[in-house]
C-alpha positions as CSV (number, residue, x, y, z in Angstrom):
1,X,178.7,276.6,180.9
2,X,180.8,277.3,184.3
3,X,181.7,280.9,185.8
4,X,184.7,282.8,185.5
5,X,185.3,284.3,188.5
6,X,188.3,284.0,190.0
7,X,190.8,280.9,189.4
8,X,194.0,280.5,192.1
9,X,195.9,276.9,190.8
10,X,199.1,275.8,190.0
11,X,200.5,276.9,186.7
12,X,202.0,274.2,183.7
13,X,205.0,275.8,181.7
14,X,204.5,274.6,178.2
15,X,207.3,276.9,176.3
16,X,206.6,275.6,173.2
17,X,205.7,277.5,169.9
18,X,203.1,277.5,167.0
19,X,201.1,274.1,169.4
20,X,198.7,273.6,166.9
21,X,195.0,271.7,167.8
22,X,196.6,268.4,166.2
23,X,198.7,268.1,169.0
24,X,196.2,269.8,171.7
25,X,194.1,266.7,170.5
26,X,195.1,264.8,167.6
27,X,192.7,263.0,164.8
28,X,191.7,260.2,165.9
29,X,190.5,261.3,169.3
30,X,187.5,263.6,167.3
31,X,185.3,260.7,166.9
32,X,183.1,262.0,169.5
33,X,180.7,264.7,170.1
34,X,180.5,264.4,174.2
35,X,183.3,267.7,175.6
36,X,183.7,265.1,178.6
37,X,186.4,262.6,178.7
38,X,188.8,263.9,176.3
39,X,191.3,265.1,179.1
40,X,192.6,261.9,179.1
41,X,193.9,262.3,175.8
42,X,195.2,265.9,176.1
43,X,198.2,266.5,174.4
44,X,198.4,262.3,173.6
45,X,201.1,261.8,171.3
46,X,202.9,263.9,173.8
47,X,202.0,262.4,177.2
48,X,202.1,259.2,176.3
49,X,204.0,255.8,174.5
50,X,202.1,253.3,171.9
51,X,202.2,251.7,174.3
52,X,199.8,253.7,176.9
53,X,202.9,254.3,179.3
54,X,203.1,258.2,180.8
55,X,206.4,259.7,179.2
56,X,208.1,261.0,182.4
57,X,209.7,263.8,181.3
58,X,206.2,265.9,179.6
59,X,205.6,268.2,182.5
60,X,202.1,267.6,182.9
61,X,202.9,263.9,183.9
62,X,204.8,265.2,186.5
63,X,203.8,266.4,190.4
64,X,201.9,268.7,191.0
65,X,201.5,269.9,187.6
66,X,199.1,266.9,186.7
67,X,196.9,269.3,189.2
68,X,197.2,272.0,186.7
69,X,194.5,274.4,185.9
70,X,196.5,276.9,184.3
71,X,199.4,276.7,181.0
72,X,201.9,278.5,180.4
73,X,202.0,278.3,176.4
74,X,204.5,279.7,173.9
75,X,203.6,281.7,170.4
76,X,200.9,281.4,168.2
77,X,199.3,278.9,170.6
78,X,196.4,276.9,168.9
79,X,197.3,276.9,165.3
80,X,196.1,275.0,162.9
81,X,192.5,273.3,162.7
82,X,189.6,274.9,164.0
83,X,188.4,271.5,166.2
84,X,186.6,272.5,169.1
85,X,187.5,269.6,170.2
86,X,191.1,271.3,171.6
87,X,189.3,273.6,174.8
88,X,187.0,270.4,175.3
89,X,190.0,268.1,175.9
90,X,192.1,271.3,177.8
91,X,188.9,271.8,180.5
92,X,187.8,268.4,180.5
93,X,191.8,267.6,181.7
94,X,191.3,271.2,184.5
95,X,192.6,274.2,182.6
96,X,190.5,277.1,182.8
97,X,193.5,279.2,181.8
98,X,196.1,279.8,179.4
99,X,198.9,282.5,179.2
100,X,201.0,283.0,176.0
101,X,202.3,285.8,173.8
102,X,199.7,285.1,171.0
103,X,196.9,282.7,170.0
104,X,195.2,281.2,166.7
105,X,192.0,283.4,165.9
106,X,189.5,280.7,166.0
107,X,191.0,278.4,168.8
108,X,191.1,282.1,171.1
109,X,187.1,282.2,170.3
110,X,186.7,278.7,171.0
111,X,188.0,278.9,174.6
112,X,185.9,282.1,175.3
113,X,182.7,279.9,174.3
114,X,183.5,276.9,176.7
115,X,184.6,278.9,179.3
116,X,188.0,279.0,179.0
117,X,189.9,282.7,179.7
118,X,192.7,283.1,176.6
119,X,195.1,285.9,178.0
120,X,197.1,287.6,175.8
121,X,200.9,289.5,177.4
122,X,203.7,290.3,176.3
123,X,206.5,288.2,175.5
124,X,208.2,289.7,178.8
125,X,205.5,289.0,180.8
126,X,205.0,285.1,179.5
127,X,209.0,284.6,180.7
128,X,208.1,286.0,183.9
129,X,204.9,283.4,184.5
130,X,206.7,281.1,182.7
131,X,209.4,281.1,185.8
132,X,207.9,281.0,188.4
133,X,205.6,277.7,186.7
134,X,209.0,276.2,186.3
135,X,209.5,275.8,190.3
136,X,206.8,274.3,192.1
137,X,207.3,276.6,195.2
138,X,205.6,279.3,193.1
139,X,203.9,277.9,190.0
140,X,200.6,278.6,192.1
141,X,199.6,281.9,190.6
142,X,195.7,283.8,190.7
143,X,194.0,284.7,187.3
144,X,191.5,287.8,188.5
145,X,188.9,288.5,185.4
146,X,187.0,291.1,187.6
147,X,190.2,292.7,188.6
148,X,191.9,291.2,184.9
149,X,195.2,290.7,186.9
150,X,197.5,287.8,187.5
151,X,199.0,287.1,191.1
152,X,202.1,285.8,191.2
153,X,203.1,283.2,194.1
154,X,204.9,286.7,195.7
155,X,202.2,289.1,195.5
156,X,203.6,290.7,192.5
157,X,200.3,291.5,189.8
158,X,200.1,291.4,186.1
159,X,197.6,293.6,184.1
160,X,195.8,291.8,181.0
161,X,193.3,292.9,179.0
162,X,190.0,291.2,177.7
163,X,187.2,292.1,175.5
164,X,184.2,293.3,177.8
165,X,181.4,291.5,176.3
166,X,183.9,287.8,176.1
167,X,184.4,288.9,180.4
168,X,180.7,289.3,180.4
169,X,179.5,285.9,179.0
170,X,182.9,284.1,181.6
171,X,181.9,285.7,184.3
172,X,178.2,284.9,184.0
173,X,178.6,281.6,182.4
174,X,177.1,282.3,179.2
175,X,177.7,280.1,176.2
176,X,176.1,281.2,172.6
177,X,173.2,279.3,173.4
178,X,172.6,280.6,176.9
179,X,173.2,283.9,175.6
180,X,170.7,283.7,172.4
181,X,168.1,282.0,175.4
182,X,168.4,285.3,177.0
183,X,165.2,286.6,174.2
184,X,163.0,283.3,174.7
185,X,160.1,285.6,175.1
186,X,160.6,287.9,172.3
187,X,161.8,284.4,169.3
188,X,158.4,283.5,170.6
189,X,156.8,286.1,169.9
190,X,158.6,286.7,166.2
191,X,157.1,283.1,166.3
192,X,153.8,283.9,167.0
193,X,153.7,286.8,164.7
194,X,154.9,284.4,161.8
195,X,152.4,281.4,162.7
196,X,149.7,284.5,161.8
197,X,151.1,285.9,158.4
198,X,152.4,282.4,157.2
199,X,150.9,280.1,158.2
200,X,151.8,277.8,155.2
201,X,155.4,277.6,157.0
202,X,154.1,275.9,160.1
203,X,151.6,273.7,158.2
204,X,153.5,270.3,158.5
205,X,155.1,271.1,162.5
């Protein structure tokens, strides 16, 4: 998993409330278990017409938001089914940080497991950043995870909170597998002891 330290980029305004995971990536695109290639179908039914042509007024089809790395979203972002393809699609598009007043719990957890930083701020703070994002001249902002701050284009900073363990994992690029492998020596020692105590468990391996 790619490390997350500081991120400077365009923030796209997406003020819809209750955006569910089927909106983020419709169910017909869930046939793959690959994490790559899903960015092209992110918000598929909002970005494209049935014939595949872009819907011009959708924010991610407009410059400079085609290159957005940050999404400023509405309340309860990521609700609905627990599909992990939703953060996969966001990440593959280039979104590394989502800022909203609140998130659905499973989606929130899945973001951390895939290298995306979800930040919950007060509604008034999100409104401020949404207003910045609405204008290309002020849409660039910097998210600093070590300092837990968001710097606006005018230099003002907003602070955010994040769980210390999740922060550690993002800073060091640790997903669940990487965390487990940090204890590889202990796992190997346990297996050696088990083979001696319970050899029948290993007889057919």
